[in-house]
RODO-2510 file (C-alpha; in nm, 4 decimals, decimal comma):
residues 375
     n   res          X          Y          Z
     1     m    -0,0142    -0,0029     0,0164
     2     s     0,1454     0,3358    -0,0849
     3     k     0,1640     0,6461     0,1245
     4     q    -0,0419     0,9094     0,0884
     5     t     0,0565     1,2768     0,1974
     6     c    -0,2151     1,4938     0,3555
     7     p    -0,2265     1,8011     0,2065
     8     l    -0,2525     2,1252     0,4432
     9     s    -0,5164     2,3173     0,4479
    10     e    -0,5609     2,6789     0,4324
    11     q    -0,6751     2,7469     0,7816
    12     n    -0,3983     2,5136     0,9389
    13     l    -0,1295     2,7582     0,7370
    14     v    -0,2963     3,0710     0,8762
    15     n    -0,2921     2,9266     1,2428
    16     i     0,0865     2,7983     1,1784
    17     t     0,1687     3,1693     1,0619
    18     d     0,0064     3,3546     1,3662
    19     s     0,1800     3,1202     1,6156
    20     k     0,5369     3,2011     1,4599
    21     l     0,4634     3,5608     1,4786
    22     l     0,3628     3,5481     1,8492
    23     m     0,6958     3,3477     1,9413
    24     e     0,8937     3,5924     1,7543
    25     e     0,7346     3,9217     1,9262
    26     v     0,8048     3,7232     2,2967
    27     a     1,1580     3,6556     2,1779
    28     h     1,2063     4,0164     2,1005
    29     v     1,0925     4,1476     2,4176
    30     p     1,3894     4,2432     2,6228
    31     h     1,4652     4,0470     2,9741
    32     g     1,4473     4,3760     3,1772
    33     v     1,1085     4,4901     3,0792
    34     r     0,9940     4,1396     3,1826
    35     s     1,1159     4,1986     3,5482
    36     e     0,9937     4,5363     3,5481
    37     r     0,6218     4,4130     3,4751
    38     k     0,6962     4,1506     3,7839
    39     n     0,7945     4,4104     4,0094
    40     a     0,5009     4,6082     3,9504
    41     g     0,2907     4,3327     4,0133
    42     a     0,4417     4,2417     4,3264
    43     k     0,4307     4,6038     4,4602
    44     a     0,0910     4,6330     4,3757
    45     i    -0,0089     4,3115     4,6148
    46     s     0,1877     4,4836     4,8781
    47     l     0,0495     4,8061     4,8788
    48     l    -0,3288     4,6216     4,8853
    49     i    -0,2146     4,4120     5,1926
    50     a    -0,1133     4,7287     5,3837
    51     v    -0,4077     4,9021     5,3020
    52     l    -0,6329     4,6157     5,4256
    53     l    -0,4064     4,6111     5,7659
    54     n    -0,4589     4,9591     5,8277
    55     a    -0,8066     4,9422     5,7642
    56     a    -0,8454     4,6728     6,0186
    57     f    -0,6480     4,8303     6,2787
    58     f    -0,8550     5,1583     6,2944
    59     l    -1,1757     4,9278     6,2992
    60     v    -1,0567     4,8037     6,6237
    61     l    -0,9688     5,1698     6,7401
    62     m    -1,2990     5,2449     6,6746
    63     l    -1,4714     4,9684     6,8707
    64     i    -1,2623     5,0463     7,1564
    65     s    -1,3066     5,4241     7,1807
    66     f    -1,6932     5,3292     7,2175
    67     t    -1,6143     5,1584     7,5501
    68     f    -1,5557     5,4535     7,7952
    69     f    -1,7287     5,3065     8,1020
    70     e    -1,8170     4,9826     8,2785
    71     e    -2,0110     4,9120     8,5979
    72     d    -1,8779     4,6840     8,8715
    73     e    -2,1152     4,5253     9,0962
    74     i    -1,9924     4,4762     9,4729
    75     e    -2,1591     4,2574     9,7377
    76     l    -2,1020     4,3191    10,0791
    77     i    -2,2324     4,0814    10,3372
    78     v    -2,3926     4,2516    10,6674
    79     a    -2,4429     4,0414    10,9624
    80     q    -2,8132     4,1353    11,0853
    81     g    -2,9224     4,0753    11,4747
    82     p    -2,7321     3,8771    11,7273
    83     r    -2,4717     3,6274    11,6100
    84     d    -2,5285     3,2768    11,6441
    85     n    -2,4908     2,9681    11,4292
    86     k    -2,7886     3,0257    11,1971
    87     q    -2,7112     3,3809    11,1586
    88     n    -2,8960     3,5671    10,8980
    89     l    -2,7275     3,7479    10,6144
    90     n    -2,8349     4,0570    10,4296
    91     k    -2,6955     4,0946    10,0909
    92     e    -2,6574     4,4411     9,9557
    93     q    -2,5578     4,5265     9,6192
    94     f    -2,3741     4,8571     9,5337
    95     q    -2,3444     4,9544     9,1960
    96     q    -1,9868     5,1603     9,1161
    97     r    -1,9775     5,3542     8,7799
    98     r    -1,5732     5,4488     8,6901
    99     q    -1,4249     5,5509     8,3697
   100     m    -1,1753     5,2766     8,2160
   101     k    -0,8000     5,3890     8,2362
   102     p    -0,5110     5,2149     8,2289
   103     a    -0,4092     5,0624     8,5996
   104     p    -0,0958     5,1963     8,7433
   105     a     0,2090     5,0152     8,8046
   106     s     0,1656     5,0580     9,1802
   107     s    -0,0156     4,7689     9,3521
   108     s    -0,1486     5,0002     9,6184
   109     s    -0,3617     5,1812     9,3248
   110     s    -0,5309     4,8575     9,2553
   111     s    -0,7088     4,8297     9,5798
   112     p    -1,0807     4,8098     9,5874
   113     i    -1,2865     5,1161     9,6503
   114     l    -1,5256     4,9031     9,8930
   115     t    -1,4193     4,5635    10,0334
   116     s    -1,6569     4,2770    10,1320
   117     v    -1,6250     4,1480    10,4862
   118     a    -1,6505     3,7527    10,5104
   119     a    -1,8820     3,6837    10,8075
   120     s    -1,6925     3,5376    11,1183
   121     p    -1,7352     3,5208    11,4885
   122     n    -1,4832     3,8238    11,5161
   123     a    -1,5932     4,0281    11,2084
   124     v    -1,6583     4,3917    11,2063
   125     f    -1,8855     4,4869    10,9218
   126     a    -1,8794     4,7881    10,6755
   127     v    -2,2226     4,9656    10,6023
   128     e    -2,2686     5,3252    10,6256
   129     s    -2,5809     5,4866    10,7186
   130     l    -2,7141     5,8190    10,8475
   131     t    -2,8279     5,6974    11,2033
   132     d    -2,6117     5,6855    11,5192
   133     n    -2,5487     5,3204    11,5404
   134     n    -2,3619     5,2938    11,2241
   135     t    -2,1544     4,9762    11,1188
   136     f    -1,8228     5,0343    10,9417
   137     g    -1,5663     4,8066    10,8019
   138     i    -1,2829     4,5999    10,9311
   139     g    -0,9309     4,7928    10,8182
   140     d    -1,0858     5,0354    10,5766
   141     g    -0,7752     5,1357    10,4587
   142     w    -0,7770     5,1735    10,1023
   143     g    -0,4035     5,2615    10,0243
   144     k    -0,5353     5,5384     9,7758
   145     g    -0,2858     5,8228     9,7478
   146     a    -0,3531     6,1862     9,8575
   147     s    -0,2112     6,5001     9,8363
   148     f    -0,1215     6,7308    10,1308
   149     g    -0,0639     7,1065    10,1356
   150     s     0,3128     7,0552    10,1212
   151     g     0,3027     6,8572     9,8272
   152     q     0,3814     6,5397     9,9823
   153     q     0,1560     6,2157     9,9406
   154     g    -0,0185     6,0193    10,1924
   155     g    -0,2987     5,7575    10,1874
   156     s    -0,6309     5,6899    10,3111
   157     v    -0,6194     5,4880    10,6580
   158     g    -0,8813     5,2843    10,8367
   159     f    -0,9106     5,1170    11,1952
   160     f    -1,2063     4,9583    11,3108
   161     g    -1,4255     5,1585    11,1062
   162     s    -1,2699     5,4918    11,1620
   163     r    -1,1354     5,6454    10,8159
   164     s    -0,8811     5,9172    10,8164
   165     v    -0,6557     6,0516    10,5191
   166     a    -0,2630     6,0750    10,6835
   167     q     0,0876     6,0696    10,5635
   168     r     0,1912     5,9719    10,8872
   169     v    -0,0008     5,7738    11,1329
   170     v     0,0354     5,5827    11,5006
   171     f    -0,1455     5,2798    11,5751
   172     i    -0,1688     5,2354    11,9706
   173     v    -0,3444     4,9513    12,1120
   174     d    -0,4069     4,7882    12,4258
   175     v    -0,2485     4,4821    12,5104
   176     s    -0,3546     4,4617    12,9086
   177     a    -0,4349     4,1569    13,0767
   178     s    -0,7911     4,2638    13,1236
   179     l    -0,8443     4,1981    12,7160
   180     s    -1,0784     3,8553    12,6339
   181     s    -0,9321     3,6106    12,3927
   182     q    -1,1687     3,7200    12,1590
   183     q    -1,1068     4,0835    12,2007
   184     f    -0,7264     4,0279    12,1382
   185     t    -0,7911     3,8081    11,8464
   186     m    -1,0166     4,0866    11,6822
   187     i    -0,7253     4,3586    11,7837
   188     k    -0,4652     4,1563    11,5982
   189     n    -0,6640     4,0766    11,2841
   190     e    -0,7945     4,4468    11,2913
   191     l    -0,4484     4,5898    11,3192
   192     n    -0,2751     4,3675    11,0551
   193     k    -0,5496     4,4180    10,7738
   194     s    -0,5170     4,7990    10,8659
   195     l    -0,1244     4,7595    10,7788
   196     k    -0,1759     4,5718    10,4845
   197     r    -0,4004     4,8444    10,3076
   198     l    -0,1490     5,1285    10,3771
   199     a    -0,0226     5,2742    10,0482
   200     p     0,3535     5,3015    10,0278
   201     s     0,3390     5,6398    10,0500
   202     v     0,2185     5,6394    10,4158
   203     n     0,4682     5,6445    10,7058
   204     f     0,3640     5,4323    11,0461
   205     q     0,4129     5,3053    11,3891
   206     v     0,2552     5,0694    11,6244
   207     i     0,2622     5,1195    12,0128
   208     f     0,1746     4,8677    12,2387
   209     f     0,0684     4,9316    12,6172
   210     s    -0,0568     4,7933    12,9377
   211     g     0,0883     4,9732    13,2216
   212     p     0,4465     5,0611    13,0299
   213     a     0,4328     5,1294    12,6840
   214     w     0,6702     4,9963    12,4121
   215     f     0,7080     5,0184    12,0104
   216     a     0,6159     4,6876    11,8099
   217     e     0,9816     4,6482    11,6971
   218     d     1,0858     4,6406    12,0983
   219     q     1,1610     4,3523    12,2732
   220     q     0,9744     4,3199    12,6078
   221     s     0,9535     4,1007    12,8950
   222     v     0,7590     4,0814    13,2027
   223     k     0,8535     3,9246    13,5681
   224     n     0,6354     4,0069    13,8631
   225     k     0,4547     4,2838    13,6745
   226     v     0,8139     4,4262    13,6389
   227     h     0,8672     4,5204    13,2697
   228     t     1,1804     4,5355    13,0590
   229     i     1,1810     4,6986    12,7108
   230     i     1,4705     4,6935    12,5043
   231     h     1,4654     4,9844    12,2792
   232     k     1,7380     5,0344    12,0194
   233     g     1,9544     4,8373    12,2222
   234     k     1,8879     5,0328    12,5453
   235     k     1,7023     4,8580    12,8359
   236     y     1,4358     5,0141    12,9859
   237     v     1,2641     4,9071    13,3236
   238     w     0,9261     4,9915    13,4391
   239     k     0,7928     4,9478    13,7766
   240     t     0,4645     5,0423    13,9345
   241     n     0,4360     5,2307    14,2565
   242     g     0,1307     5,0164    14,3137
   243     g    -0,1175     5,0416    14,0772
   244     a    -0,2206     4,9684    13,7087
   245     s    -0,2185     5,3133    13,6142
   246     r     0,0913     5,4100    13,8210
   247     y     0,3743     5,2817    13,5874
   248     y     0,7215     5,4745    13,5563
   249     i     1,0697     5,4193    13,4202
   250     e     1,3023     5,3381    13,6605
   251     s     1,6228     5,5804    13,7086
   252     d     1,4147     5,8708    13,5746
   253     e     1,4940     5,7747    13,2119
   254     s     1,3216     5,9761    12,9341
   255     l     1,0275     5,8268    12,8008
   256     y     1,1544     5,7018    12,4426
   257     t     1,0472     5,7624    12,0629
   258     s     1,1240     5,6083    11,7548
   259     p     1,1375     5,7079    11,3652
   260     w     0,8986     5,6211    11,1504
   261     i     0,8476     5,3154    10,9279
   262     i     0,7700     5,3473    10,5588
   263     a     0,4615     5,1111    10,4697
   264     t     0,6509     4,8800    10,2300
   265     q     0,5156     4,4980    10,2101
   266     g     0,8559     4,3954    10,3816
   267     n     0,8200     4,6203    10,6871
   268     i     0,4630     4,5486    10,7051
   269     k     0,5229     4,1708    10,7331
   270     k     0,7980     4,2313    10,9842
   271     i     0,5540     4,4399    11,2228
   272     g     0,2891     4,2006    11,1663
   273     r     0,5181     3,8994    11,3030
   274     r     0,5591     4,1311    11,6089
   275     i     0,1848     4,1897    11,6388
   276     e     0,1072     3,8186    11,6358
   277     a     0,3963     3,7500    11,9062
   278     v     0,2840     4,0092    12,1494
   279     k     0,1326     3,8925    12,5042
   280     k    -0,1053     4,0497    12,7164
   281     s     0,0355     4,2123    13,0600
   282     f    -0,0354     4,3897    13,3687
   283     g    -0,1596     4,7484    13,3750
   284     t    -0,3444     5,0180    13,2019
   285     d    -0,2086     5,3993    13,1348
   286     w    -0,3194     5,5857    12,8605
   287     r    -0,0721     5,8678    12,9197
   288     h     0,2592     5,6723    12,8374
   289     p     0,1715     5,5488    12,4706
   290     l    -0,0112     5,8770    12,3604
   291     k     0,3182     6,0790    12,4741
   292     m     0,5299     5,8651    12,2714
   293     a     0,3187     5,9182    11,9653
   294     l     0,3129     6,2787    11,9719
   295     q     0,6710     6,3166    12,0348
   296     m     0,7594     6,1790    11,7365
   297     k     0,9401     6,3673    11,4398
   298     p     0,7506     6,4706    11,2109
   299     t     0,4526     6,5119    11,4099
   300     a     0,1701     6,2436    11,3127
   301     d    -0,1091     6,3354    11,1028
   302     v    -0,3220     6,0907    11,2828
   303     v    -0,3448     5,8705    11,5711
   304     y    -0,5614     5,5696    11,6494
   305     f    -0,5948     5,4810    12,0156
   306     l    -0,7628     5,1796    12,1088
   307     t    -0,8375     5,0570    12,4691
   308     d    -1,0652     4,8265    12,6812
   309     g    -1,0860     4,9776    13,0068
   310     v    -1,1270     5,3120    13,2015
   311     v    -0,8185     5,4286    13,3933
   312     g    -0,7934     5,5679    13,7358
   313     n    -0,5984     5,8777    13,6052
   314     g    -0,8309     5,9053    13,2758
   315     q    -0,8977     6,2700    13,2964
   316     q    -0,5498     6,3692    13,3975
   317     a    -0,4187     6,1405    13,1090
   318     v    -0,6573     6,3357    12,8485
   319     d    -0,5598     6,7121    12,9772
   320     e    -0,2042     6,6043    12,9607
   321     v    -0,1996     6,4766    12,6093
   322     i    -0,4256     6,7752    12,4862
   323     k    -0,1731     6,9988    12,6306
   324     l     0,1212     6,8227    12,4503
   325     n    -0,0655     6,8142    12,1042
   326     k    -0,0960     7,1971    12,1104
   327     r     0,2699     7,2321    12,0979
   328     g     0,3300     7,1601    11,7516
   329     p     0,0996     7,0824    11,4593
   330     k    -0,1988     6,8925    11,5741
   331     a    -0,2624     6,5235    11,5375
   332     k    -0,5813     6,4179    11,5070
   333     i    -0,6738     6,1406    11,7580
   334     y    -0,9420     5,8765    11,6688
   335     t    -1,0426     5,6870    11,9942
   336     i    -1,2073     5,3423    12,0245
   337     s    -1,3424     5,1604    12,3243
   338     m    -1,3231     4,7959    12,2867
   339     m    -1,6374     4,6764    12,4631
   340     q    -1,6312     4,9130    12,7220
   341     p    -1,9075     5,1889    12,7519
   342     r    -1,7825     5,3218    13,0899
   343     a    -1,4725     5,4625    12,9114
   344     e    -1,6921     5,6576    12,6455
   345     d    -1,7031     6,0081    12,8170
   346     l    -1,3224     6,0128    12,8338
   347     l    -1,2223     5,8787    12,5065
   348     k    -1,5301     6,0637    12,3293
   349     d    -1,3503     6,4080    12,4832
   350     l    -1,0227     6,3166    12,3782
   351     a    -1,1332     6,2494    12,0394
   352     e    -1,3498     6,5641    11,9897
   353     r    -1,0653     6,7899    12,1582
   354     s    -0,8346     6,6748    11,8940
   355     g    -1,0435     6,6787    11,5930
   356     g    -1,0838     6,3249    11,5610
   357     e    -1,4009     6,0834    11,6181
   358     f    -1,4848     5,8121    11,9050
   359     s    -1,6577     5,4584    11,8229
   360     i    -1,7023     5,1960    12,0203
   361     v    -1,6563     4,8101    11,9487
   362     m    -1,9713     4,6164    12,0860
   363     a    -1,9745     4,2508    12,2142
   364     d    -2,1124     4,1389    11,8978
   365     g    -1,8300     4,2724    11,6843
   366     e    -2,0687     4,5789    11,5782
   367     v    -1,8843     4,9135    11,5673
   368     r    -2,1004     5,2330    11,6726
   369     k    -1,9960     5,5684    11,5977
   370     k    -2,0953     5,8533    11,8092
   371     k    -2,1893     6,1858    11,7017
   372     k    -1,9950     6,5164    11,8460
   373     s    -2,1248     6,6605    12,1424
   374     k    -2,3427     6,9897    12,0666
   375     k    -2,1763     7,2959    12,2258
***
């Protein structure tokens, strides 16, 4: 069988010719032109991605800008009526509206505006009302900074419901033998909580007293009603002339004082250990601890004075302290009676004459704040 040749059609010849012309055109395009075209395409894609990312970023900013406020709900548990095992609890809701701002680095600035207090046999509760028998909160020292006229910074302070603002504060607490175990535990717990809530801008001191008085940093020992205090390496021996309110320092030694303590976490932990270790001892005299507090330099802004009982020289003590307090910048003295109504008149007098406030802690743990006398 012979081979047959298939003739090319006219259409096929046209197609072949067009293909050759296209290849010739591509072959004649310079390599640099082809690279420029590729770079232009890459730049266009990059620009598109950048535009999309910026649009997304501005969208997020717009969403955030619409959120200015949030509402915080704080629950405060308040014990009503007598405390027993089947205690009825009333829950009150507090709404707090605040503007959203970046949180400062300081840990103290993150303290809550209101704090809830868990119910316990030794609790003191925090609810303010317009009546005389108000209940106030355990250690409501919130740690918020406050500016004084000198430009220095202080902070809010609280102790058994009494609240104040101070740069320098002294806590004077009774550790006399007449305190019950319940009272002593409440005092220690409250004092520790108040110290922990101090802002670092606050300077503080803690003074214990029974018959004699000493700073929490001092070492104290008792034998046969004779107190030995080691203060900054020096020994002071306290003896009595025969009564709980008649203590004096042997050899006519001057009443000692101490420098201020900065409210750092380390210092507060150190003093907290001394608070836990302190023991009750014989005697009750108001004069010594109050004079020690008022002799500190610079002068205290606020003094919290807590005691569980009356003293035989109570009016003398009040008059001496008020006279001493007038010699320099006046310190406000907040007085607290620990379940002892008989001490009310003297403690109220001391508070009012110094510009402070008086309150009494009841047997069930309630704190009653007394109005100032009308003059």
